[in-house]
VMD Tcl script that draws the C-alpha trace (Angstrom):
set ca {
  {-66.65 10.20 3.43}
  {-64.40 8.28 1.01}
  {-61.05 7.46 2.65}
  {-59.40 7.39 -0.77}
  {-60.15 10.96 -1.82}
  {-57.36 13.52 -1.76}
  {-56.65 15.26 1.59}
  {-57.61 18.72 0.26}
  {-60.90 17.43 -1.19}
  {-61.62 15.53 2.01}
  {-61.09 18.71 4.06}
  {-63.64 20.62 1.88}
  {-66.19 17.81 2.20}
  {-65.68 17.71 5.95}
  {-66.62 21.39 6.26}
  {-69.83 20.78 4.31}
  {-70.75 17.72 6.34}
  {-69.93 19.51 9.59}
  {-72.29 22.41 8.71}
  {-75.12 19.95 7.97}
  {-74.42 17.99 11.10}
  {-74.42 21.17 13.24}
  {-77.99 21.88 12.05}
  {-79.06 18.32 12.85}
  {-77.47 18.47 16.27}
  {-79.22 21.73 17.15}
  {-82.54 20.11 16.22}
  {-81.64 17.07 18.31}
  {-80.91 19.25 21.34}
  {-84.19 21.20 20.81}
  {-86.28 18.02 20.51}
  {-84.51 16.39 23.43}
  {-85.25 19.47 25.57}
  {-88.94 19.35 24.62}
  {-89.16 15.65 25.38}
  {-87.65 16.23 28.83}
  {-90.05 19.17 29.42}
  {-93.17 17.10 28.72}
  {-91.87 14.01 30.49}
  {-91.56 12.01 27.35}
  {-88.80 9.39 26.79}
  {-85.70 11.06 25.28}
  {-84.55 9.45 22.02}
  {-80.95 8.14 22.07}
  {-80.18 8.24 18.32}
  {-77.02 6.08 18.66}
  {-76.14 6.59 14.97}
  {-76.21 10.38 15.45}
  {-73.87 10.05 18.45}
  {-71.52 7.86 16.41}
  {-71.44 10.39 13.54}
  {-70.71 13.15 16.04}
  {-67.77 11.17 17.42}
  {-66.38 10.35 13.94}
  {-66.67 13.97 12.79}
  {-64.80 15.06 15.93}
  {-61.95 12.71 15.10}
  {-61.83 13.87 11.50}
  {-61.80 17.49 12.62}
  {-58.73 16.75 14.73}
  {-56.99 15.15 11.75}
  {-57.77 17.84 9.20}
  {-57.27 20.79 11.54}
  {-53.80 19.40 12.22}
  {-53.28 18.69 8.52}
  {-54.25 22.23 7.46}
  {-52.22 23.83 10.26}
  {-49.09 21.92 9.26}
  {-49.48 22.71 5.56}
  {-50.08 26.39 6.32}
  {-46.96 26.52 8.53}
  {-44.70 24.68 6.10}
  {-45.98 26.58 3.05}
  {-45.35 29.82 4.89}
  {-41.72 28.85 5.27}
  {-41.48 27.55 1.72}
  {-42.38 30.99 0.33}
  {-39.41 32.70 2.02}
  {-36.72 33.79 -0.52}
  {-33.53 31.76 -0.03}
  {-31.33 34.85 0.23}
  {-33.51 36.17 3.07}
  {-33.96 32.97 5.01}
  {-32.77 32.88 8.59}
  {-32.95 29.40 10.06}
  {-32.06 30.65 13.55}
  {-35.05 33.04 13.55}
  {-37.35 30.29 12.29}
  {-36.14 27.91 15.00}
  {-36.59 30.57 17.67}
  {-40.07 31.42 16.38}
  {-41.06 27.77 16.47}
  {-39.75 27.41 20.01}
  {-41.76 30.50 21.12}
  {-44.92 29.07 19.64}
  {-44.21 25.71 21.23}
  {-44.07 27.45 24.63}
  {-47.43 29.13 23.95}
  {-49.03 25.83 22.97}
  {-47.57 24.18 26.06}
  {-49.14 26.84 28.31}
  {-52.45 26.42 26.48}
  {-52.37 22.65 27.01}
  {-51.62 23.16 30.73}
  {-54.84 25.17 31.00}
  {-56.73 22.45 29.13}
  {-55.40 19.80 31.51}
  {-56.64 21.88 34.46}
  {-60.18 21.83 32.99}
  {-61.34 18.32 31.89}
  {-62.27 18.02 28.24}
  {-66.00 18.10 27.48}
  {-67.03 16.07 24.44}
  {-69.35 18.63 22.94}
  {-69.55 19.62 19.29}
  {-68.60 23.24 19.85}
  {-65.30 22.24 21.63}
  {-64.59 19.61 18.98}
  {-64.98 22.12 16.16}
  {-62.94 24.88 17.79}
  {-60.40 26.15 15.18}
  {-56.65 26.27 15.85}
  {-55.76 29.85 16.77}
  {-51.98 29.39 16.69}
  {-50.74 28.95 13.09}
  {-47.01 28.38 13.00}
  {-46.70 25.60 15.61}
  {-43.41 23.84 16.25}
  {-42.97 20.85 13.96}
  {-41.91 18.65 16.85}
  {-45.23 19.50 18.57}
  {-47.13 18.60 15.39}
  {-45.20 15.37 15.26}
  {-46.30 14.43 18.79}
  {-49.94 15.31 18.00}
  {-49.74 13.27 14.84}
  {-48.54 10.19 16.75}
  {-51.41 10.56 19.28}
  {-54.13 10.47 16.63}
  {-56.49 7.46 16.83}
  {-55.35 4.33 15.02}
  {-58.33 4.40 12.65}
  {-57.28 7.79 11.27}
  {-53.76 6.58 10.47}
  {-55.04 4.70 7.43}
  {-56.25 7.92 5.76}
  {-54.14 9.55 2.99}
  {-54.25 12.81 4.93}
  {-52.46 11.16 7.84}
  {-49.79 9.67 5.58}
  {-49.24 13.02 3.86}
  {-49.21 14.79 7.22}
  {-46.73 12.36 8.75}
  {-44.41 12.54 5.73}
  {-44.52 16.36 5.65}
  {-43.65 16.63 9.33}
  {-40.92 13.99 9.22}
  {-39.34 15.39 6.05}
  {-39.31 18.96 7.34}
  {-37.89 17.94 10.72}
  {-35.19 15.89 9.03}
  {-34.41 18.62 6.50}
  {-34.14 21.48 9.00}
  {-30.60 20.59 10.23}
  {-29.55 20.17 6.61}
  {-30.97 23.59 5.69}
  {-29.13 25.13 8.63}
  {-25.87 23.81 7.18}
  {-26.72 24.84 3.60}
  {-27.60 28.43 4.53}
  {-24.06 28.97 5.82}
  {-22.30 31.83 4.04}
  {-19.37 29.50 3.39}
  {-21.40 27.77 0.68}
  {-19.93 28.96 -2.62}
  {-21.14 28.36 -6.18}
  {-18.81 25.36 -6.52}
  {-20.56 23.68 -3.59}
  {-24.02 24.34 -5.05}
  {-22.81 22.92 -8.36}
  {-21.74 19.75 -6.55}
  {-25.21 19.52 -4.97}
  {-26.80 20.08 -8.40}
  {-24.71 17.27 -9.90}
  {-25.57 15.04 -6.95}
  {-29.34 15.64 -6.95}
  {-29.73 16.20 -10.73}
  {-31.79 19.28 -9.87}
  {-31.14 22.86 -11.01}
  {-30.59 25.25 -8.09}
  {-30.39 28.93 -9.05}
  {-29.46 30.10 -5.56}
  {-28.05 33.38 -6.84}
  {-31.46 34.39 -8.23}
  {-33.66 36.77 -6.19}
  {-36.71 34.64 -7.05}
  {-35.18 31.43 -5.64}
  {-37.38 30.31 -2.73}
  {-36.97 27.67 -0.05}
  {-39.69 25.80 -1.97}
  {-37.40 25.51 -5.00}
  {-34.68 23.98 -2.85}
  {-37.07 21.55 -1.15}
  {-38.14 20.23 -4.56}
  {-34.70 18.64 -4.87}
  {-34.26 15.15 -3.32}
  {-32.17 16.45 -0.42}
  {-32.92 13.65 2.03}
  {-31.95 11.00 -0.52}
  {-28.42 12.42 -0.55}
  {-28.40 13.72 3.03}
  {-24.98 12.38 4.05}
  {-23.28 13.53 0.85}
  {-24.81 17.01 1.16}
  {-23.70 17.22 4.79}
  {-20.16 16.37 3.68}
  {-20.33 19.15 1.07}
  {-21.52 21.66 3.69}
  {-18.81 20.63 6.15}
  {-16.17 20.90 3.43}
  {-17.49 24.40 2.59}
  {-16.81 25.59 6.15}
  {-13.36 23.97 6.19}
  {-12.53 25.42 2.77}
  {-13.55 28.89 3.92}
  {-11.06 28.63 6.79}
  {-8.35 27.43 4.41}
  {-9.12 30.26 1.97}
  {-8.96 32.83 4.77}
  {-5.55 31.59 5.93}
  {-4.24 31.44 2.37}
  {-5.43 35.00 1.70}
  {-3.73 36.05 4.92}
  {-0.41 34.65 3.67}
  {-0.88 36.29 0.25}
  {-1.76 39.65 1.80}
  {1.27 39.45 4.11}
  {3.63 38.97 1.19}
  {1.90 41.48 -1.07}
  {2.89 44.18 1.41}
  {6.52 43.04 1.86}
  {9.28 45.16 0.37}
  {13.01 45.29 0.89}
  {14.37 48.17 2.95}
  {17.76 49.46 1.76}
  {20.52 51.40 3.43}
  {23.39 53.30 1.81}
  {26.95 52.03 1.67}
  {29.40 54.91 1.94}
  {28.86 57.08 -1.13}
  {28.00 54.27 -3.50}
  {24.24 54.38 -2.98}
  {21.72 51.94 -1.43}
  {23.61 48.69 -1.72}
  {22.75 47.07 1.64}
  {19.59 45.57 3.12}
  {18.49 46.83 6.51}
  {19.09 44.10 9.06}
  {16.03 44.46 11.29}
  {13.52 44.55 8.40}
  {15.26 41.63 6.73}
  {15.08 39.58 9.95}
  {11.34 40.28 10.11}
  {10.95 39.04 6.53}
  {12.86 35.84 7.36}
  {10.64 35.28 10.43}
  {7.54 35.87 8.32}
  {8.92 33.39 5.77}
  {9.16 30.68 8.42}
  {5.67 31.42 9.76}
  {4.15 31.44 6.27}
  {5.78 28.13 5.34}
  {4.43 26.61 8.55}
  {0.90 27.83 7.75}
  {1.15 26.65 4.13}
  {2.45 23.26 5.30}
  {-0.63 22.86 7.49}
  {-2.92 23.87 4.62}
  {-1.17 21.49 2.26}
  {-1.84 18.56 4.61}
  {-5.51 19.50 5.10}
  {-7.90 17.08 3.37}
  {-10.24 19.93 2.36}
  {-7.64 21.89 0.38}
  {-8.67 20.62 -3.08}
  {-9.98 23.98 -4.51}
  {-6.83 25.80 -3.39}
  {-4.25 23.00 -3.56}
  {-2.51 24.27 -6.68}
  {-2.35 27.82 -5.35}
  {-0.99 26.58 -2.02}
  {1.65 24.52 -3.80}
  {2.58 27.54 -5.94}
  {3.12 29.65 -2.83}
  {5.10 26.90 -1.13}
  {7.23 26.78 -4.25}
  {7.66 30.56 -4.26}
  {8.69 30.68 -0.61}
  {10.78 27.53 -0.42}
  {12.33 26.87 -3.84}
  {15.89 25.75 -3.14}
  {15.64 27.51 0.25}
  {17.45 24.75 2.10}
  {20.31 24.59 -0.40}
  {20.68 28.35 -0.53}
  {20.65 28.62 3.27}
  {23.42 26.05 3.58}
  {25.65 27.33 0.78}
  {24.66 30.98 0.62}
  {28.14 32.21 -0.31}
  {28.43 29.65 -3.11}
  {24.95 30.58 -4.34}
  {26.05 34.20 -4.66}
  {29.25 33.08 -6.38}
  {27.31 30.99 -8.89}
  {24.87 33.85 -9.50}
  {27.80 36.10 -10.48}
  {29.19 33.41 -12.79}
  {25.75 33.01 -14.36}
  {25.50 36.76 -15.02}
  {28.96 36.80 -16.60}
  {28.04 33.87 -18.81}
  {24.84 35.62 -19.91}
  {26.88 38.68 -20.88}
  {29.27 36.49 -22.87}
  {26.35 34.88 -24.70}
  {24.80 38.26 -25.40}
  {28.10 39.44 -26.88}
  {28.28 36.28 -29.00}
  {24.82 37.04 -30.39}
  {25.90 40.57 -31.21}
  {29.19 39.39 -32.78}
  {28.42 35.96 -34.30}
  {31.75 35.83 -36.17}
  {34.05 33.45 -34.29}
  {37.26 35.42 -34.79}
  {35.68 38.76 -33.98}
  {34.06 37.42 -30.83}
  {36.94 35.35 -29.46}
  {40.03 37.25 -30.64}
  {38.75 40.83 -30.64}
  {40.20 41.54 -27.19}
  {41.55 39.80 -24.09}
  {38.25 39.81 -22.20}
  {37.42 36.15 -22.76}
  {41.02 35.06 -22.23}
  {40.99 36.58 -18.76}
  {37.33 35.95 -17.85}
  {36.85 32.28 -18.78}
  {39.71 30.88 -16.59}
  {38.43 32.94 -13.68}
  {34.89 31.63 -14.21}
  {36.19 28.06 -14.37}
  {38.06 28.56 -11.11}
  {34.95 29.95 -9.44}
  {32.83 27.07 -10.78}
  {35.28 24.56 -9.30}
  {34.93 26.28 -5.92}
  {31.12 26.05 -6.23}
  {31.37 22.39 -7.22}
  {33.59 21.64 -4.23}
  {31.16 23.32 -1.82}
  {28.22 21.56 -3.43}
  {29.97 18.21 -3.14}
  {30.60 18.87 0.55}
  {26.95 19.78 1.08}
  {25.74 16.62 -0.68}
  {28.24 14.58 1.32}
  {26.54 15.71 4.54}
  {23.19 14.55 3.19}
  {24.67 11.19 2.18}
  {26.14 10.65 5.62}
  {22.67 11.07 7.17}
  {21.04 8.72 4.63}
  {23.84 6.54 3.21}
  {21.73 5.24 0.33}
  {22.18 8.64 -1.28}
  {25.72 7.45 -2.12}
  {24.09 5.37 -4.88}
  {22.37 8.44 -6.33}
  {24.09 10.77 -8.79}
  {24.64 14.41 -7.85}
  {22.04 15.77 -10.35}
  {19.41 13.29 -9.13}
  {20.18 14.06 -5.49}
  {19.91 17.80 -6.14}
  {16.53 17.20 -7.78}
  {15.37 15.22 -4.74}
  {16.51 17.95 -2.35}
  {14.93 20.64 -4.52}
  {11.55 18.87 -4.32}
  {11.75 18.26 -0.57}
  {8.91 20.69 0.17}
  {6.37 18.24 -1.32}
  {7.03 14.57 -0.46}
  {4.56 13.38 -3.12}
  {6.90 14.55 -5.90}
  {9.84 12.46 -4.63}
  {8.16 9.12 -5.40}
  {9.73 8.99 -8.85}
  {13.17 8.71 -7.16}
  {12.32 6.00 -4.61}
  {13.69 3.18 -6.78}
  {17.06 4.93 -6.64}
  {17.30 4.41 -2.88}
  {15.11 1.33 -2.27}
  {15.44 -2.11 -3.82}
  {11.85 -2.40 -4.98}
  {9.80 0.39 -3.44}
  {8.36 2.35 -6.34}
  {5.61 4.32 -4.62}
  {4.17 4.92 -1.18}
  {0.56 5.21 -0.09}
  {-0.33 8.51 1.57}
  {-3.21 9.02 3.99}
  {-6.24 10.62 2.33}
  {-6.79 12.97 5.26}
  {-3.23 13.77 6.38}
  {-1.23 14.95 3.38}
  {2.26 13.92 4.57}
  {1.34 10.67 6.35}
  {2.72 7.50 4.68}
  {0.72 4.34 5.37}
  {2.27 1.70 3.08}
  {5.04 0.97 0.56}
  {4.35 -0.50 -2.89}
  {6.58 -2.49 -5.22}
  {6.86 -2.11 -8.99}
  {4.67 -5.18 -9.38}
  {1.91 -3.76 -7.20}
  {2.53 -5.68 -3.96}
  {1.93 -3.65 -0.81}
  {3.42 -3.76 2.69}
  {1.32 -1.77 5.22}
  {3.49 0.10 7.69}
  {3.06 -0.84 11.34}
  {3.88 2.73 12.32}
  {2.91 5.41 9.75}
  {5.72 7.78 8.76}
  {5.32 11.55 8.61}
  {7.15 12.85 5.52}
  {8.09 16.15 7.10}
  {11.35 17.97 7.67}
  {14.60 17.15 5.87}
  {14.08 14.55 3.15}
  {17.11 12.48 4.20}
  {15.62 12.15 7.70}
  {12.13 11.00 6.78}
  {13.49 8.67 4.07}
  {15.53 7.05 6.84}
  {12.39 6.76 8.96}
  {10.56 5.23 5.98}
  {13.33 2.64 5.53}
  {13.21 1.69 9.22}
  {9.41 1.49 9.21}
  {9.32 -0.72 6.10}
  {12.00 -3.03 7.57}
  {10.12 -3.33 10.88}
  {6.82 -3.97 9.11}
  {8.26 -6.70 6.86}
  {10.02 -8.25 9.88}
  {6.69 -8.51 11.72}
  {5.06 -10.15 8.68}
  {7.93 -12.67 8.48}
  {7.59 -13.36 12.20}
  {3.85 -14.01 11.81}
  {4.59 -16.28 8.85}
  {7.09 -18.27 10.94}
  {4.41 -19.03 13.55}
  {1.94 -20.01 10.82}
  {4.48 -22.45 9.32}
  {4.93 -24.13 12.71}
  {1.21 -24.36 13.49}
  {-0.69 -27.63 13.20}
  {-3.17 -26.08 10.73}
  {-0.46 -25.09 8.22}
  {-1.46 -25.45 4.57}
  {1.21 -24.75 1.96}
  {-0.93 -23.28 -0.85}
  {-3.09 -21.26 1.53}
  {0.10 -19.85 3.06}
  {1.56 -18.90 -0.32}
  {-1.67 -17.22 -1.43}
  {-1.89 -15.22 1.79}
  {1.57 -13.66 1.93}
  {3.51 -11.51 -0.53}
  {5.99 -13.28 -2.82}
  {9.06 -12.45 -0.73}
  {7.58 -13.86 2.48}
  {6.18 -16.86 0.61}
  {9.65 -17.68 -0.73}
  {11.29 -17.24 2.67}
  {8.59 -19.42 4.18}
  {9.36 -22.37 1.90}
  {13.08 -21.98 2.72}
  {12.35 -21.98 6.48}
  {10.14 -25.05 6.02}
  {12.81 -26.92 4.04}
  {15.53 -26.14 6.60}
  {13.33 -27.21 9.52}
  {12.20 -30.51 7.98}
  {15.63 -31.38 6.54}
  {17.41 -30.77 9.84}
  {14.75 -32.74 11.74}
  {15.25 -35.68 9.37}
  {19.03 -35.56 9.82}
  {18.61 -35.58 13.62}
  {16.45 -38.73 13.44}
  {18.34 -40.44 10.63}
  {20.45 -42.66 12.89}
  {17.46 -44.00 14.85}
  {14.95 -44.04 11.98}
  {16.47 -45.08 8.66}
  {13.27 -44.38 6.70}
  {12.93 -40.77 7.78}
  {15.29 -39.38 5.08}
  {13.30 -41.04 2.28}
  {9.99 -39.94 3.80}
  {11.19 -36.35 4.09}
  {12.48 -36.44 0.52}
  {9.04 -37.62 -0.61}
  {7.37 -34.74 1.27}
  {9.64 -32.28 -0.55}
  {8.63 -33.91 -3.84}
  {4.94 -33.60 -2.92}
  {5.40 -29.88 -2.20}
  {7.10 -29.44 -5.58}
  {4.26 -31.23 -7.38}
  {1.69 -29.01 -5.63}
  {3.52 -25.89 -6.74}
  {3.80 -27.18 -10.32}
  {0.08 -28.01 -10.36}
  {-0.78 -24.41 -9.47}
  {1.03 -23.14 -12.60}
  {-1.39 -25.13 -14.80}
  {-4.22 -22.90 -13.57}
  {-5.14 -19.45 -14.83}
  {-2.89 -17.02 -12.94}
  {-2.12 -13.32 -13.05}
  {1.33 -12.22 -14.18}
  {2.47 -11.65 -10.58}
  {1.06 -14.96 -9.37}
  {2.82 -16.85 -12.16}
  {6.12 -15.10 -11.39}
  {5.64 -15.92 -7.72}
  {5.05 -19.65 -8.25}
  {7.79 -19.98 -10.87}
  {10.23 -18.48 -8.35}
  {9.02 -20.87 -5.64}
  {9.50 -23.82 -7.99}
  {12.98 -22.63 -9.02}
  {14.15 -22.37 -5.41}
  {12.44 -25.55 -4.21}
  {13.85 -27.62 -7.09}
  {17.31 -26.58 -5.90}
  {16.43 -27.42 -2.29}
  {15.11 -30.84 -3.30}
  {18.24 -31.55 -5.33}
  {20.38 -30.74 -2.28}
  {18.39 -33.13 -0.09}
  {18.53 -35.80 -2.83}
  {22.32 -35.59 -2.69}
  {22.28 -35.87 1.12}
  {20.17 -39.04 0.85}
  {22.45 -40.54 -1.81}
  {25.57 -39.75 0.27}
  {23.94 -41.32 3.35}
  {24.40 -38.19 5.45}
  {23.09 -38.88 8.97}
  {24.01 -35.82 11.03}
  {23.12 -32.11 10.90}
  {26.77 -31.44 11.83}
  {28.05 -33.01 8.62}
  {29.86 -30.49 6.39}
  {27.72 -31.48 3.38}
  {24.75 -30.08 5.25}
  {26.52 -27.17 6.95}
  {27.85 -25.79 3.64}
  {24.30 -25.21 2.38}
  {22.32 -21.97 2.81}
  {20.03 -22.67 5.76}
  {17.21 -20.41 6.95}
  {16.09 -20.08 10.59}
  {13.98 -17.72 12.65}
  {15.52 -17.12 16.07}
  {12.89 -16.26 18.66}
  {15.66 -15.41 21.10}
  {17.21 -12.83 18.74}
  {13.84 -11.95 17.17}
  {15.49 -12.14 13.76}
  {15.59 -14.31 10.66}
  {19.05 -15.88 10.17}
  {20.74 -17.26 7.06}
  {23.52 -19.69 8.00}
  {26.37 -21.05 5.87}
  {28.88 -23.29 7.66}
  {29.65 -21.45 10.93}
  {28.74 -17.97 9.67}
  {25.39 -16.34 10.50}
  {23.87 -13.57 8.39}
  {20.90 -11.57 9.67}
  {18.12 -11.28 7.09}
  {17.87 -7.54 6.37}
  {14.08 -7.42 5.70}
  {14.47 -5.23 2.62}
  {11.22 -5.23 0.62}
  {12.03 -7.05 -2.65}
  {8.59 -7.34 -4.27}
  {7.77 -10.12 -6.72}
  {10.76 -10.65 -9.01}
  {12.18 -13.45 -11.16}
  {15.06 -15.63 -9.93}
  {17.80 -17.26 -11.97}
  {17.81 -21.04 -12.22}
  {20.40 -22.31 -9.72}
  {23.19 -24.34 -11.32}
  {26.40 -25.66 -9.68}
  {28.15 -22.58 -11.03}
  {25.63 -20.02 -9.70}
  {25.32 -22.00 -6.46}
  {29.02 -21.39 -5.82}
}
mol new
graphics top color blue
foreach p $ca { graphics top sphere $p radius 0.5 }
foreach p [lrange $ca 0 end-1] q [lrange $ca 1 end] { graphics top cylinder $p $q radius 0.2 }
display resetview
């Protein structure tokens, strides 16, 4: 037989050859029996024995090949809307048990290498794929070079690998949007809603090539189904909610029933808690807008109204009165007729103004409480602060106001999986400070903004502390240091370096007269290195960073030049003490800025990468 012919053609040829060989073997047995009967030498026919052995091996290969194809094709012809992976798995396990019992019987009776046993057909069709896989591995090495073996091995491996994927894809949580994502991923049309769509049609798509991505889609389908169920539960709860009224004297139903209203308030809190969890779920993309809409419906200005309920009612009455006035103005557009027709406006407008002043006073008191919790709100106007508080239900929307309360924090980086988890702060220029401890933007906005401020200060402090140890290490390289750290830390680093080296030179100046000149030369070398960097191709931020470093270091070098010219020899000299000096105190675990005998603690506010004014004697004062 030709090893290069197709597996199906080879199987047909094998049947023909086997039939011919069976006839030859029967003749061989007849002749051998006659030779034994008449005492003649029995012919060995080694070639015939070899052919018998080879045909036995090929029968094993192609019986297994045909059995696997028959089993797999049987599954492939099942309509997708009728497929039940659990039943298929159970069926395969049952058949595996039957085959196992059959093999136990075979092991009890040693195998006889006769042609009839070798050609015995497989009586169990739908064998377990894992069993086929084991049989395939046990085939003789010579057979593994045949195309039938390669096809057989690939079919078994692919089906075994695809089965867990099919089990995930058959889940009822898979909606059309998920199938469309799989279609776009595999570039294969999948008409799963058609009655004629078979498992075969699905297997034609390159599922294994995109296995991990498809698994993610299936997992997201299950998660999205849970989110959808909870969201529908909230919607159904509120669709059935109605106010219950009670009568007030003889004036009709003017009051809300207390017990039903309390139940509605409790349901409001529960629903907002559920919606908050859904909003922070990473799988909420298909329903995110609807969730946000319901959060908005249930929580719009809730906090403000709860805190100034009486003033809210007062303002609502003023608003209604104003609408009536405007309606009257539309009906009577003539100025005299509208304003001087009667005394209504004369009496109503002063009263409305008085009521508005009361509302304004209450609102100012409410905003004052917020500002006391987060003092930076004192730098925010009332309208802007009201907008911030009104958007408190979604922390992502408050980012546009961050520059109002932080020096140079324009945006924050949220965790992709946890909706309200802040991982880093970002400047206007694009520099980022990762937070050592992530901040959860939940609860009152003034509280979590305070937490964000503390976290950003602590994170920048730790970066400065690390930079301090780098500056004092023996492997310190100026340009490598500046390229590693953000602009603010790079600038502080060069100021710490200048203070350390200048003070060390002043301490040694009396015993070593050359040390002041040597230190001055080192400062000049640093300046030249920084200037050389600006001749290279830099980004806008990098150029700003190095120009700022040069501006500050030129001033530092000028100061030290003056100290050298004035022959200052002590760090206690007023000419040195009056300068701004930068230290990092390990004892206090803080960066200090000293001028004369006054110490200022560096506040670790994130400043980003900004320009600095050239320092002149006037600005230095």
